[in-house]
BAFI-284203 format. One line per 4 residues: number of its first residue (from 1); for each residue x, y, z of C-alpha. Coordinates in steps of 0.2 Angstrom, whole numbers, padded with zeros to 4 digits. Example, Ala and Ser with C-alpha at 12.3 -4.5 7.8 and 13.67 -1.06 7.14 Angstrom:
1	0062 -0022 0039 | 0068 -0005 0036 .
END
This chain:
1	-0143 0196 -0115 | -0151 0207 -0128 | -0139 0211 -0145 | -0139 0232 -0137 .
5	-0135 0225 -0120 | -0121 0214 -0127 | -0116 0228 -0137 | -0115 0240 -0121 .
9	-0105 0226 -0113 | -0092 0225 -0125 | -0090 0243 -0126 | -0088 0244 -0106 .
13	-0075 0230 -0106 | -0065 0240 -0120 | -0066 0256 -0108 | -0059 0245 -0094 .
17	-0047 0235 -0103 | -0040 0244 -0119 | -0027 0256 -0108 | -0021 0240 -0099 .
21	-0018 0231 -0118 | -0011 0246 -0126 | 0001 0248 -0111 | 0007 0230 -0111 .
25	0008 0230 -0130 | 0018 0246 -0131 | 0031 0237 -0118 | 0032 0224 -0131 .
29	0031 0231 -0147 | 0041 0249 -0142 | 0030 0257 -0153 | 0013 0265 -0148 .
33	0006 0267 -0165 | 0007 0248 -0168 | 0001 0243 -0149 | -0015 0254 -0152 .
37	-0017 0246 -0168 | -0015 0228 -0162 | -0027 0232 -0148 | -0039 0239 -0161 .
41	-0038 0222 -0171 | -0041 0212 -0154 | -0057 0222 -0151 | -0063 0219 -0169 .
45	-0061 0201 -0167 | -0072 0201 -0151 | -0086 0210 -0160 | -0085 0197 -0173 .
49	-0083 0182 -0161 | -0091 0187 -0145 | -0111 0189 -0150 | -0109 0171 -0154 .
53	-0098 0162 -0144 | -0102 0173 -0128 | -0090 0186 -0118 | -0076 0175 -0110 .
57	-0073 0173 -0091 | -0058 0186 -0093 | -0061 0196 -0106 | -0044 0206 -0105 .
61	-0035 0189 -0105 | -0044 0185 -0122 | -0040 0203 -0129 | -0021 0203 -0124 .
65	-0020 0187 -0132 | -0028 0190 -0147 | -0017 0205 -0150 | -0001 0196 -0145 .
69	-0004 0182 -0158 | -0008 0195 -0171 | 0008 0204 -0167 | 0017 0188 -0169 .
73	0009 0184 -0186 | 0014 0202 -0191 | 0031 0201 -0185 | 0035 0185 -0192 .
77	0033 0193 -0210 | 0047 0205 -0207 | 0062 0196 -0204 | 0071 0211 -0197 .
81	0060 0211 -0181 | 0065 0194 -0175 | 0069 0200 -0158 | 0051 0207 -0155 .
85	0043 0190 -0162 | 0053 0180 -0150 | 0049 0191 -0136 | 0031 0188 -0139 .
89	0031 0171 -0142 | 0040 0169 -0125 | 0026 0178 -0116 | 0014 0169 -0125 .
93	0022 0152 -0120 | 0022 0157 -0102 | 0002 0156 -0102 | -0008 0140 -0100 .
97	-0024 0145 -0107 | -0034 0162 -0111 | -0043 0157 -0096 | -0030 0156 -0085 .
101	-0020 0170 -0092 | -0017 0181 -0077 | -0005 0195 -0079 | 0005 0204 -0066 .
105	-0007 0218 -0058 | 0010 0226 -0053 | 0018 0224 -0069 | 0001 0231 -0079 .
109	0002 0247 -0067 | 0020 0249 -0070 | 0015 0247 -0089 | 0000 0260 -0087 .
113	0010 0273 -0079 | 0025 0272 -0091 | 0009 0275 -0106 | 0003 0291 -0096 .
117	0022 0298 -0097 | 0021 0294 -0116 | 0006 0300 -0120 | 0008 0317 -0109 .
121	0026 0320 -0116 | 0029 0337 -0117 | 0037 0338 -0136 | 0018 0336 -0139 .
125	0005 0352 -0139 | -0007 0353 -0126 | -0021 0348 -0139 | -0012 0333 -0144 .
129	-0008 0327 -0127 | -0027 0329 -0122 | -0033 0319 -0138 | -0018 0305 -0136 .
133	-0022 0303 -0118 | -0042 0301 -0121 | -0039 0290 -0135 | -0027 0277 -0125 .
137	-0029 0280 -0108 | -0047 0285 -0108 | -0053 0270 -0122 | -0063 0284 -0130 .
141	-0066 0282 -0151 | -0060 0295 -0162 | -0078 0301 -0166 | -0081 0302 -0147 .
145	-0066 0314 -0142 | -0073 0324 -0158 | -0091 0326 -0151 | -0083 0330 -0134 .
149	-0073 0345 -0141 | -0086 0351 -0154 | -0073 0347 -0169 | -0073 0334 -0184 .
153	-0067 0316 -0183 | -0053 0320 -0197 | -0046 0334 -0186 | -0044 0323 -0171 .
157	-0037 0308 -0181 | -0024 0319 -0188 | -0019 0325 -0172 | -0017 0309 -0166 .
161	-0008 0302 -0179 | 0005 0318 -0178 | 0006 0314 -0161 | 0011 0296 -0161 .
165	0023 0300 -0176 | 0031 0314 -0165 | 0035 0301 -0152 | 0042 0288 -0163 .
169	0053 0301 -0172 | 0059 0308 -0156 | 0063 0290 -0150 | 0054 0293 -0134 .
173	0057 0278 -0122 | 0044 0268 -0114 | 0049 0271 -0096 | 0044 0282 -0082 .
177	0058 0294 -0081 | 0068 0300 -0063 | 0072 0316 -0054 | 0069 0332 -0061 .
181	0062 0326 -0077 | 0051 0316 -0070 | 0043 0330 -0059 | 0041 0339 -0076 .
185	0033 0324 -0084 | 0022 0322 -0070 | 0017 0340 -0071 | 0012 0337 -0090 .
189	0000 0323 -0084 | -0009 0331 -0071 | -0011 0348 -0083 | -0019 0335 -0097 .
193	-0031 0327 -0084 | -0036 0344 -0077 | -0038 0350 -0094 | -0050 0335 -0099 .
197	-0058 0341 -0083 | -0060 0359 -0086 | -0069 0356 -0103 | -0080 0344 -0096 .
201	-0086 0355 -0080 | -0087 0371 -0091 | -0087 0368 -0108 | -0080 0381 -0118 .
205	-0090 0380 -0135 | -0107 0372 -0141 | -0125 0371 -0131 | -0122 0363 -0116 .
209	-0113 0370 -0100 | -0107 0353 -0094 | -0100 0337 -0103 | -0101 0325 -0089 .
213	-0092 0310 -0100 | -0077 0320 -0101 | -0078 0323 -0080 | -0079 0306 -0077 .
217	-0065 0302 -0090 | -0054 0315 -0080 | -0059 0309 -0062 | -0056 0290 -0067 .
221	-0038 0296 -0074 | -0034 0305 -0059 | -0039 0292 -0049 | -0029 0277 -0059 .
225	-0014 0290 -0058 | -0017 0290 -0038 | -0017 0273 -0036 | -0001 0273 -0047 .
229	0008 0286 -0038 | 0002 0286 -0020 | 0016 0295 -0013 | 0013 0311 -0024 .
233	0005 0325 -0014 | 0000 0335 -0031 | -0008 0319 -0037 | -0020 0317 -0023 .
237	-0023 0337 -0023 | -0029 0337 -0040 | -0041 0321 -0037 | -0047 0331 -0022 .
241	-0050 0347 -0033 | -0058 0338 -0047 | -0070 0327 -0034 | -0074 0344 -0024 .
245	-0078 0354 -0040 | -0088 0338 -0048 | -0097 0338 -0032 | -0107 0353 -0038 .
249	-0114 0346 -0055 | -0132 0342 -0048 | -0133 0361 -0044 | -0125 0368 -0060 .
253	-0138 0369 -0071 | -0155 0375 -0071 | -0171 0365 -0077 | -0170 0376 -0094 .
257	-0150 0372 -0096 | -0144 0388 -0092 | -0128 0390 -0080 | -0131 0393 -0061 .
261	-0117 0403 -0051 | -0110 0394 -0038 | -0117 0409 -0026 | -0135 0403 -0032 .
265	-0132 0384 -0032 | -0144 0374 -0021 | -0129 0366 -0010 | -0143 0353 -0004 .
269	-0142 0346 -0020 | -0121 0343 -0020 | -0115 0326 -0021 | -0108 0323 -0004 .
273	-0101 0307 -0008 | -0089 0316 -0020 | -0086 0329 -0005 | -0081 0316 0007 .
277	-0070 0309 -0006 | -0062 0324 -0010 | -0059 0330 0008 | -0049 0314 0010 .
281	-0040 0315 -0005 | -0036 0333 0000 | -0031 0327 0018 | -0020 0313 0011 .
285	-0011 0327 0000 | -0008 0337 0016 | -0001 0324 0025 | 0012 0319 0010 .
289	0019 0336 0009 | 0015 0356 0006 | 0002 0360 -0005 | 0006 0365 -0023 .
293	-0004 0373 -0036 | -0018 0360 -0036 | -0018 0357 -0017 | -0020 0375 -0014 .
297	-0035 0376 -0026 | -0043 0360 -0018 | -0042 0370 -0001 | -0052 0383 -0008 .
301	-0064 0372 -0016 | -0064 0363 0002 | -0069 0379 0009 | -0084 0380 -0002 .
305	-0090 0361 0001 | -0089 0364 0021 | -0102 0378 0021 | -0119 0373 0022 .
309	-0125 0390 0014 | -0118 0404 0002 | -0119 0415 0019 | -0108 0404 0028 .
313	-0095 0403 0016 | -0077 0410 0025 | -0072 0422 0010 | -0058 0429 0020 .
317	-0050 0412 0020 | -0053 0409 0002 | -0045 0426 -0003 | -0030 0422 0008 .
321	-0028 0405 -0001 | -0029 0415 -0018 | -0016 0427 -0011 | -0006 0409 -0008 .
325	-0010 0404 -0026 | -0005 0419 -0034 | 0012 0419 -0026 | 0015 0400 -0029 .
329	0008 0399 -0048 | 0005 0417 -0054 | -0006 0420 -0069 | -0019 0432 -0076 .
333	-0032 0419 -0073 | -0027 0416 -0054 | -0026 0435 -0052 | -0045 0436 -0059 .
337	-0050 0424 -0048 | -0041 0432 -0035 | -0052 0447 -0037 | -0067 0438 -0036 .
341	-0063 0432 -0019 | -0056 0450 -0014 | -0073 0454 -0019 | -0083 0443 -0009 .
345	-0072 0447 0007 | -0068 0465 0005 | -0079 0473 -0004 | -0080 0478 -0024 .
349	-0070 0493 -0024 | -0053 0484 -0020 | -0058 0470 -0032 | -0062 0480 -0046 .
353	-0044 0489 -0044 | -0036 0471 -0046 | -0048 0468 -0063 | -0044 0484 -0070 .
357	-0024 0481 -0067 | -0028 0464 -0079 | -0036 0475 -0094 | -0020 0476 -0103 .
361	-0015 0458 -0102 | -0014 0450 -0119 | -0018 0433 -0111 | -0035 0438 -0106 .
365	-0040 0449 -0122 | -0053 0436 -0128 | -0056 0429 -0111 | -0075 0431 -0107 .
369	-0073 0430 -0090 | -0064 0446 -0088 | -0076 0458 -0095 | -0090 0447 -0085 .
373	-0082 0449 -0068 | -0078 0468 -0070 | -0097 0468 -0074 | -0102 0460 -0058 .
377	-0092 0473 -0048 | -0097 0487 -0058 | -0115 0481 -0055 | -0112 0479 -0034 .
381	-0105 0498 -0035 | -0120 0505 -0044 | -0112 0508 -0059 | -0125 0500 -0071 .
385	-0123 0507 -0088 | -0105 0502 -0087 | -0109 0485 -0081 | -0121 0481 -0096 .
389	-0108 0486 -0108 | -0096 0473 -0099 | -0109 0461 -0098 | -0114 0464 -0116 .
393	-0095 0462 -0121 | -0092 0446 -0111 | -0108 0438 -0121 | -0099 0443 -0137 .
397	-0082 0435 -0131 | -0092 0419 -0125 | -0091 0404 -0137 | -0104 0395 -0125 .
401	-0122 0398 -0131 | -0128 0395 -0113 | -0115 0406 -0105 | -0120 0419 -0119 .
405	-0138 0419 -0117 | -0133 0420 -0098 | -0124 0436 -0099 | -0135 0445 -0111 .
409	-0149 0442 -0096 | -0137 0449 -0083 | -0133 0465 -0097 | -0152 0468 -0099 .
413	-0155 0466 -0079 | -0143 0482 -0078 | -0156 0493 -0087 | -0155 0503 -0103 .
417	-0138 0508 -0111 .
END
């Protein structure tokens, strides 16, 4: 194995093993910051030893044992932490050898689920939940998170440190809550995963339409959550929604890097394995209970996925689903998306009336898709001068350079101002 191959293999092991490692260490230490530090220490030890000794047969076990031994050494220096030291020593004593170490899969799953509930706790701001989730559950470095969100490492690092401090100060327990609190907290986990997915699927800033690594991270987190919560309809629904949307990625960007609208995409390029997985996940969600907001959105995506061509798309069914979504989870963005569906099903005039009613919405004041949708409807109505003005305004609001160029091209296609 070459040096580059070894480095790649170790990095892949870290992405897979670090969430389980941090989760198990947090159960022992009751401190997320300390658990992450210990996991990082074990990884540093691996980087130092594995190139010379080779990757162990059970790398996860090696990392776990190394981290716990370092934890014991640290706790022994602090006599006030005797109980934690004794608990870690008992855990290590139960292992015959590093190679034979075999943590209970059920216990690891429980710890991963607990870690998800901690990282996505509602006391944290959404951006802090996203950063912490990518760090402790996605296995991303601070630098990788900063690159993905076009931020600097210092900002991301500070966000993560503050999040861990807030959790510690609030005494957030390492547990899966019950009852109404559990439903609220599960909704927070789903929101964080979908926020990560959306930033990957439609980058809000920068020069690229897509950030595939974030899409992959969100899909992986969603699939893990579905395996940990197999009886939760909305968990499977979110997985279905992400699988179905991700299936379009091969057709979402033109050769020159410009975005390709859904109606213009070559559906032969769509990933049909992801479509099958998405439809299966949606079927599972429907078996488990009534569809929530992610389920309805997945059902909309399923209508697109089942249509072999744009012309075969059942826009009346999609508009009806958006009516359902607007009742279930009303928001200005949902209403804007409903207007697009109404425009395709019933014509641009009724759709424009919906959009015009949103012009005073504070939440959409800086949202470039509002003037973009309005420009499209005006163009279809033959009001090209007004359409051009809307596309130009949308371009001014767009933070992504590819989106901005696309909107300016649409403005130019409307003719002179």
